[in-house]
Every structure is written in C-alpha cells, then in structure tokens.
C-alpha positions in Angstrom: 0.0 0.0 0.2 2.3 2.6 -1.5 5.0 1.4 1.5 2.6 2.3 4.3 2.0 -0.6 6.6 -1.7 -1.3 8.0 -0.6 -0.2 11.4 0.7 3.1 10.5 -2.4 4.0 8.1 -4.6 3.0 11.0 -2.8 5.3 13.6 -2.8 8.0 10.9 -6.7 7.6 10.5 -7.3 7.5 14.2 -5.7 10.6 15.0 -8.3 13.7 15.1 -7.8 16.2 12.7 -5.9 19.9 13.2 -8.3 22.7 13.7 -8.4 24.8 10.7 -6.3 27.6 12.3 -3.8 25.4 13.4 -3.2 23.5 10.1 0.0 24.1 8.3 -0.9 24.7 5.0 -3.8 27.1 6.0 -1.2 28.9 8.3 1.5 28.9 5.3 -1.3 30.3 3.1 -2.1 33.0 5.2 1.7 34.1 5.9 1.8 32.9 9.5 4.1 30.7 11.3 2.7 27.7 12.6 2.9 27.1 16.5 6.3 25.3 17.2 5.6 22.0 19.2 6.3 22.1 23.0 9.3 19.9 23.8 9.4 18.3 27.1 12.7 18.4 28.7 14.9 15.6 28.1 16.5 13.8 31.1 19.8 15.1 30.7 18.7 18.5 30.6 19.7 20.4 34.2 18.2 23.3 35.6 19.8 25.3 38.5 18.3 24.8 42.0 15.0 26.7 42.5 14.5 27.4 38.6 11.1 27.1 37.2 10.8 26.1 33.3 9.1 28.7 31.3 7.7 27.6 28.0 8.0 29.6 24.8 11.0 31.7 25.9 12.3 31.6 22.3 15.4 29.6 22.8 14.3 27.0 20.5 13.6 24.3 22.8 10.2 25.7 24.3 11.8 26.9 27.4 12.9 30.4 28.5 15.7 31.2 30.8 15.2 29.9 34.4 14.1 32.2 36.9 15.4 31.9 40.5 14.2 33.4 43.7 12.7 32.4 46.6 9.2 31.0 47.4 6.5 32.2 44.8 9.4 33.6 42.8 9.8 37.1 44.6 12.9 37.9 42.6 16.5 37.7 43.2 17.8 36.6 46.8 20.2 39.1 48.4 23.3 37.7 49.6 23.8 37.5 53.3 26.6 39.8 54.8 29.3 37.3 56.2 30.2 37.8 59.9 34.0 38.9 59.0 32.6 41.7 56.8 30.2 43.0 59.3 33.4 42.9 61.8 35.5 44.7 59.4 32.9 47.5 58.7 32.3 47.9 62.3 36.0 48.4 63.0 36.1 50.7 60.2 33.4 52.8 61.4 35.1 53.1 65.1 38.4 54.1 63.6 36.6 57.0 61.5 34.8 57.6 64.7 37.9 58.1 66.8 39.7 60.0 64.2 37.2 62.7 64.0 37.0 62.7 67.6 40.8 62.9 68.3 41.3 65.8 65.6 38.2 67.8 67.0 39.9 67.3 70.7 42.9 68.4 69.3 41.8 71.8 67.8 39.6 72.5 70.6 42.6 72.1 73.5 45.1 74.0 71.3 42.5 76.7 70.8 42.3 77.2 74.9 46.1 77.3 75.4 47.2 80.8 76.7 50.4 81.2 74.9 51.2 84.7 76.4 55.0 84.3 77.2 57.6 85.4 74.5 60.8 84.0 75.6 62.6 85.3 72.6 62.6 88.8 74.4 65.0 87.0 76.8 68.5 88.9 76.4 71.9 87.1 76.4 70.6 83.6 76.7 73.0 80.4 77.4 73.5 77.9 74.7 70.9 75.1 74.4 71.9 72.1 76.3 71.1 68.4 76.1 67.5 67.3 76.7 64.4 69.6 77.3 64.3 71.9 80.4 60.8 73.2 81.4 60.3 76.3 83.9 57.4 75.7 86.1 56.1 78.4 88.0 53.3 78.7 90.5 52.2 82.4 90.8 50.1 83.9 93.7 47.7 85.6 91.0 44.3 86.3 92.1 43.0 86.3 88.7 39.5 84.6 88.7 39.1 84.6 92.5 36.1 86.7 94.2 36.4 88.2 97.5 34.8 85.3 99.1 37.3 83.1 97.0 40.2 84.7 98.8 38.8 84.5 102.1 38.0 80.8 101.8 41.3 80.1 100.2 43.3 82.3 102.9 45.2 84.0 99.8 44.4 87.5 101.1 44.2 90.4 98.4 47.5 91.3 97.7 48.2 93.7 94.9 50.6 92.9 92.1 51.8 89.3 91.2 54.9 87.1 92.6 56.0 83.4 92.3 55.2 81.3 95.1 57.3 78.1 93.7 59.9 77.9 90.8 61.1 74.5 89.4 62.9 73.4 86.5 61.8 70.0 85.1 64.4 68.4 83.3 63.9 65.4 80.6 66.6 63.4 79.0 68.1 60.3 78.5 68.5 59.6 82.1 64.8 60.2 82.8 63.2 63.1 84.7 64.6 65.5 87.2 62.8 68.2 89.1 64.9 70.9 90.7 63.2 73.2 93.1 64.7 76.9 93.1 63.7 78.7 96.9 61.7 82.0 96.0 63.8 83.6 98.6 67.0 82.6 96.9 69.7 85.4 97.0 70.9 85.9 93.4 72.0 88.5 90.7 69.0 90.1 88.8 70.8 90.9 85.6 70.2 94.4 83.8 66.9 94.7 82.2 64.3 97.2 80.6 61.1 97.8 82.8 57.9 96.7 81.3 56.1 99.8 82.2 58.6 102.6 82.6 60.8 101.3 79.7 64.0 102.5 81.7 67.1 100.3 81.8 68.0 98.8 85.2 71.2 97.9 86.3 72.0 94.3 87.8 71.2 94.1 91.2 71.2 91.5 94.0 67.9 90.5 95.6 65.6 87.5 96.1 64.3 85.6 93.2 60.8 86.2 92.9 61.8 90.2 92.9 62.6 89.2 89.5 59.1 88.1 88.4 57.6 91.3 90.2 59.9 93.4 88.5 59.8 92.1 84.9 57.4 89.3 84.9 58.0 85.8 83.2 60.8 86.9 80.6 62.9 89.0 83.5 62.3 85.5 85.8 63.4 83.2 83.1 66.5 85.6 82.3 67.4 85.6 86.0 67.1 82.0 86.3 69.4 81.2 83.0 72.0 84.1 84.2 72.5 82.3 87.7 72.5 78.7 86.5 73.7 78.9 82.9 70.7 76.4 82.0 68.7 77.3 79.0 65.0 77.1 79.6 63.1 75.5 76.6 59.4 76.3 77.8 57.8 78.2 80.4 54.5 77.1 82.2 52.7 79.3 84.9 49.5 78.5 86.8 47.9 80.9 89.5 45.6 79.9 92.4 42.1 80.0 90.8 43.5 77.7 87.9 45.1 75.2 90.4 42.3 74.9 92.5 40.0 74.4 89.2 42.1 71.7 88.0 42.2 69.7 91.4 38.3 70.0 91.5 38.0 68.5 87.9 40.0 65.9 88.6 37.7 65.0 91.6 40.3 65.4 94.3 43.8 64.3 94.6 44.7 61.4 97.2 47.6 62.2 99.4 49.2 60.4 102.5 50.7 62.2 105.2 52.9 60.8 107.8 52.2 63.2 110.4 49.2 65.7 111.3 49.6 68.9 109.5 48.2 72.4 110.9 48.7 75.9 109.4 46.6 78.7 110.2 48.0 80.8 107.6 47.4 78.5 104.5 44.3 76.7 106.2 45.9 73.5 106.2 44.0 71.2 108.6 44.8 67.3 108.0 45.0 64.5 110.2 47.7 61.6 109.5 46.8 59.3 107.0 45.5 59.4 103.5 42.8 61.8 102.5 41.2 63.0 99.3 42.1 66.6 99.2 39.8 69.0 97.0 40.9 72.3 95.4 40.8 74.3 98.4 42.5 71.6 100.7 45.1 71.3 98.0 45.9 74.9 97.6 46.5 74.8 101.5 48.5 71.9 101.4 51.1 73.3 98.8 51.2 76.6 100.2 51.7 75.7 104.0 55.6 76.1 105.4 55.1 77.2 109.1 54.9 73.5 110.4 57.9 72.6 108.5 61.2 72.3 110.1 62.9 74.1 107.3 60.2 76.2 106.6 60.4 77.1 102.5 62.3 74.2 101.8 59.8 71.6 103.4 57.1 73.2 101.5 58.9 72.8 97.9 59.0 68.9 99.0 55.4 68.9 99.4 54.9 70.6 96.3 56.9 68.1 94.3 55.3 65.4 96.0 51.9 66.6 95.2 52.6 67.5 91.5 53.6 64.0 90.9 50.6 62.4 92.7 48.3 65.1 90.4 50.0 63.9 87.2 49.7 60.2 88.1 46.1 60.6 88.8 45.4 62.5 85.8 46.7 60.0 83.5 45.2 56.9 85.0 42.6 55.0 82.8 39.8 56.1 85.0 40.4 59.6 84.0 41.5 59.3 80.4 39.0 56.8 79.3 36.2 58.9 80.9 35.1 61.9 78.6 32.9 63.3 81.2 36.1 63.8 83.5 39.0 64.1 81.0 37.4 67.2 79.2 36.7 69.0 82.2 40.3 68.3 83.4 41.8 69.4 80.2 39.6 72.7 80.0 40.5 73.7 83.6 44.0 73.2 83.1 44.4 74.9 79.7 42.1 77.9 80.7 44.3 78.9 83.4 48.0 77.6 82.4 49.7 80.3 81.0 52.8 79.2 78.5 55.2 80.4 76.1 54.6 81.2 72.6 56.5 77.9 71.4 54.6 75.8 73.7 52.8 72.9 71.7 50.1 70.5 72.7 53.1 67.9 72.0 55.3 69.7 74.4 52.7 70.3 77.1 52.1 66.4 77.2 55.8 65.7 77.5 56.2 67.9 80.5 53.0 66.5 82.0 54.4 62.8 81.5 57.8 64.1 82.9 56.2 64.9 86.1 54.8 61.5 86.5 58.3 60.2 87.0 59.2 62.5 90.0 58.6 61.6 93.6 59.2 64.0 96.6 62.1 63.3 98.3 63.6 60.7 95.6 67.0 61.3 93.8 65.1 62.7 91.1 63.2 65.3 93.3 65.7 67.7 94.5 66.3 71.2 95.5 69.3 73.5 94.6 72.3 72.8 97.3 71.7 75.3 100.1 74.6 76.7 102.1 72.4 79.0 104.6 68.4 79.1 104.8 68.7 82.1 106.9 71.1 84.4 104.9 71.1 88.1 106.3 71.2 90.4 103.5 71.9 94.1 103.6 68.2 95.0 102.3 66.1 91.9 101.7 66.0 90.5 105.3 66.5 86.6 105.7 67.1 84.9 102.7 68.7 81.6 101.1 72.2 81.4 100.1 73.4 78.6 97.6 76.0 76.5 97.9 77.8 77.3 94.6 80.4 74.7 94.5 77.7 72.0 94.8 75.1 74.0 92.4 77.5 74.4 89.6 78.2 70.7 89.5 74.5 69.9 89.6 73.8 72.7 86.7 76.4 71.1 84.8 75.0 67.8 85.1 71.5 69.0 84.0 73.0 70.9 81.0 74.9 68.0 79.9 72.0 65.8 80.6 74.1 63.6 82.7 73.1 61.4 85.6 72.5 63.7 88.5 74.6 62.8 91.5 74.3 66.1 93.6 71.3 65.8 95.7 71.9 68.1 98.7 
C-alpha cells in the first residue's frame, strides 16, 4: 500500500484532525507561522536549584531562561553579609569616629592654650643644652577669684603678682629630674628694661621672686638662666584659681601624710593618714610652710610630691577613658595655664608625663644645694644662700644631660 503498513495507516486515520487555524497549510497560505511544538525537557537537561521552566522563551527548545528566587518567585535573593564583613565595617566605623573625635579634641584643646610668654625677648641666653628644660611656676595671681574666694582660700587680696614656687623640670636620656628653686634665693637679677617705665635698670642682688615682680616671666626666665647657666626651653605658669579648678575637675587628689598638718596661715588642717584633698585643701597643702622644720624648703618637697601624685591620677585610665572627666580636666588646666609662644600640645604632654616620674624626696626630686637658709642680706632680710660649689656641679649635670649625683 504505497509502502505504508496497515498499522501506520490505522494510527494516522485514528488521530483527530487539526483545527483549521492550526493547519500547516492554512497557516502557510495566510503568511503566518505555525506554532512550534512544545518539547518536554530531556532527562539530561539540568536546571539550577530553584529554577522554574518557562515555555515559549524563544530559545528554540520551548523553555525560557530559568527564573530564580525564593518561594513564590519573588525575585533574586540578596546575599547575606558574612560575619567577617560585618566586623570589618564595624571596625572601620569605629576608626573613623575615633579619628574625628581625636582631631576635634586636638583643635579644641589647642585653641584654649594661653601662649602669652615670649621667650624670644629674653636677653643674653645661654647655649641650648642636651635634653629639655621646663620652667614651672606657681604664681600668687588672684585672677578669677572673688572676694569670698580669697577669704575661703586664705590667699588675702595682695596687689601685684609674685611667684610662690619655681621648679626646673629636666627631661632627657636619664629620665626626669625636678629641681626646686627657693623663692627667697639670693641671686643676681641681671640688667633689664622695665615693662612699664621702659627704663634701663642695672644689675642688682635680690631675692629670686623679685625678678617676676619687676619684669614678669621673661625677666624671671633670664634671671634663672643667668644664675644657673641652664637654657630654659619652655615656660608654664598657673595661678591660685587655675590650680583649685584643676584639682576639683579631677575629683580631688589622694595624699598620704606621715603626721598631722596644721597651718592657720594657709588654712591647712589635716590628720595623719591618707585623704582625698579637694581644690581648696590642695592649695592650703602646697602653700603651708610654718609647720615644716626647714620652712620654705619643706614646702617645696610637698609641692613636688603633690605635682607627681596629681600627674599620676590625671593619667590614670579612670580619667583618660572617661570623657565626662577628661574634658573638664583638660579645660580647667588649659584655661588658666600660661605658657610660652612655642609651647605645643605635644610639649605640654611631654612635660606632664615627665612629672609622673618625679617623686618627692627621691633622687630625681631635689632642691638647689643650700649653704644657708637664713642668710642675712643688706636690704632684703633673711634669704636663702646657695652652695655654689655643689650648685655648679648640679647645673652642669643638667645642662649636659648627665646622671644627677648632687642631691643636697
């Protein structure tokens, strides 16, 4: 039967005819394209997990590109961040915050520094030695005190401004050494030009604190350089109000006393043992001298011990890591601290850290050698006379940054 078997013919005749619109001939005659048969995926065709086969995608096999997504085909899945990436971004954010805070704090603190002393005006300066020398001065300035403050602090209302304490803090390869200079030291005040009168005054011999009264920080610096031969690199001065505010901002300073201390003149009244001194009590402690056997010399030892203790507590983690405590301490200190024009925040920090290494009564906390604590002067009453033989040796060791062997 024209090559067809009975079975083939039977199957052809049993299949239902195509609808007219799907007939290949009808479609060709009308210029259309007959629909392509839908192919079922072969067993070897693999789809990605989550893919849904789409018929009629134009790929030639009857299936479009796979569509991935979550349940219900809601679009592509957003990859989750790994723990390592989260930690990395968090650390980066913290670094940026710390950088911003650090830079802001630096400029804030730098704007508060009172750079009012011009050491370039100091005449006939000695050569710069090894290491760094800071002249630290405690003045009796009443700036910022009310009449009630003067009464409460036992400061009185003396006019003018003098120096209550003077110390040279030396830092170098042998660590830190703090040398106190008695305010009643009988020294030569070199020739100078008066700040107000603009007159030239000849050299004269007086107590050391007279230099500050006559010519301020610049003449005091020149007088100390003239009598010691030590080049002063930086100057720092704090008055009564600044001292009190700094201690109060720190929350007090813990001091331990071997014996009771009472001094009506300064207001000091302490029992033996350890106590936390507030600003008012601290000022009374560092100013008292009448109970000390050697008067002013004993007071200087207490001042050195107090400054070292204050520096240790201000640098403790409880202060440095607590912004609510650190910022008031910085603000109180810088608001009333007067320094030279070349003093940077880095220099201030170096001075501060050097003070931590000084302990009252130790080998690195000394007083200029004394020949007489009650030297009778022609016109200034009792004064302190230096032992120039020992003093020259000590001054030379500080200038050359050698180990200090002269302690008395």
